[in-house]
N, C-alpha and C positions, 0 to 999 in steps of 0.2 A: 808330691806336687800334685796342684788342687784339680780337685775336678768340674771340667765346665760345664755340667747339670745341675751339681750342688751350687754354684757362684750362683749361676742364672736363677734357679729356683729361692735360695733367699734375699738377691737384688730384690726381686720380683717382689718379696717378702716384706722386706723391707721398703719396696715405694709406697703398696698399699696401708702399710704404717705412718709411713711421713704422708703421706692423703687423709687419710681418718686421722692422724692428730691435726693439720693443718685446718679438718674442717669443724675441729671442737674446735682449734681458737677462734673461730671465723664468728660460730656459735657462744664463744665465751666473751669475748669483744660485741658484740651484738649486747646480749644478758644484760654485760656493765653496763654500758651505754643507758638502757627501758629500765635497775637500779637507781642512775646520776637524774634521770627524769621523773621518777619517784621521790624521789630522797629532795629535790630541791621545789616540789609541789609539797613538801612533809613541813617541808621548811618555811614554803607562803604561806600554808594555815596550820603552824604551829612554829612561830622562831626560837620556841625554848624547847622543841623534844630533838634533843638530835638522832638522827637516821643509825648510825653506827652504833651506837646503845641498844640495835632490836635485834633481840637475836635468832637466826636464822631456820625456818621452821624445815625439818629433817622433811623428804622427801619418802611416803612409803611405795615401794617394791611391793607387787603384785606377786607372786607365786605361780604357776599353772597348774599344781599340785590340788591345792588345796581352796575352797572358795572365802566367802565372808565370814569370819569368824567362824570356820570350821575348825583350824588348828586349836583356839581355844574350846572350841565346845569341844569337841574328842578330847584334849585333857583332861577336865575337867571329871569326863566318863567312865578314863581309863584308873583318877585313881581314884572313884566313883566306884569301879568290879575291884579296887585292892582290898577294899572294905575298910581303911583306917590307915592299911597298911602303907611307910614310904615305898614308894620308886626310883627309878633314877632317870634323868631324860632320854637316854641311851632309848633303857625299855619301852618305853611310851612312847619313842620314833619308829620302832624296830612292831610293835604292834598296828603302831597308823598304818605300818609302808605292808604289811598283810591283809589287812582291813583293808585297803583298797587297789587293793591284786599290781600293788609298782614293784619293778624290778627291784631285788632286793644286793642291788652291789653295795663296795664298799661310798662311792663316793654321795652315792641318793643317800645313803642310812648316814652318811651328814651332816647333809644339809640342812634335811628332815630331822634330823638335832639338833642346831643349831635355830630352824624356825620355833621347835617345841618350846626351848631354849629360850626365846626372848617370850615365845605365851607365856612362861611357867614366871618369868621375870614380871612380866605385866599384873601377870592373878598374885602375882604376891604382894607387889606396890596397892591393891586391890581391896586385900588385904582373904582374899583369897585361901589360896595355899598357903601352904609352913615349908620352907627349906634347913635341912637339919645336914652339918657338914659346912667343909668353906670353900671346896673346889665344884670342876665341874661336873663329879661327879657324885656329886649331894643327894641325899634323900629326898624327894617332893613329897606331900602329902595333902591332902585336905586342910581343912582346920574343921576341927569334932563341931560346928555347930552348923557345917554345910553334907553332913555324911550322911 
């Protein structure tokens, strides 16, 4: 037999999620309307331009643990302190967590590791770091000119 308090709690949670989804759908409809107006303005000023060919810009979500450009600076510092020896993103993340005196739980370590990996890939595209290995546990090092 179903427990009444469990069912009541689940119904309340479902109602909460339903309200959240309805709000998101209203916002989505409003933003689609705004984009349709912008598309019409683009077509007015430049009939040859296809608004659907414009790629969407990725939104950047700031995290509460690190300031602007702090992660990339800390990654480069960690790689410099490794003195040319390749290290993993997980090792860099653990060092950053300890340095900032953040809680050392597994969830936060996973989040910071993802942030570090994103920063390392950006630095790799800019030619500042190199990666050896093909998996997520690849080894990262500074390019020799930055040592």
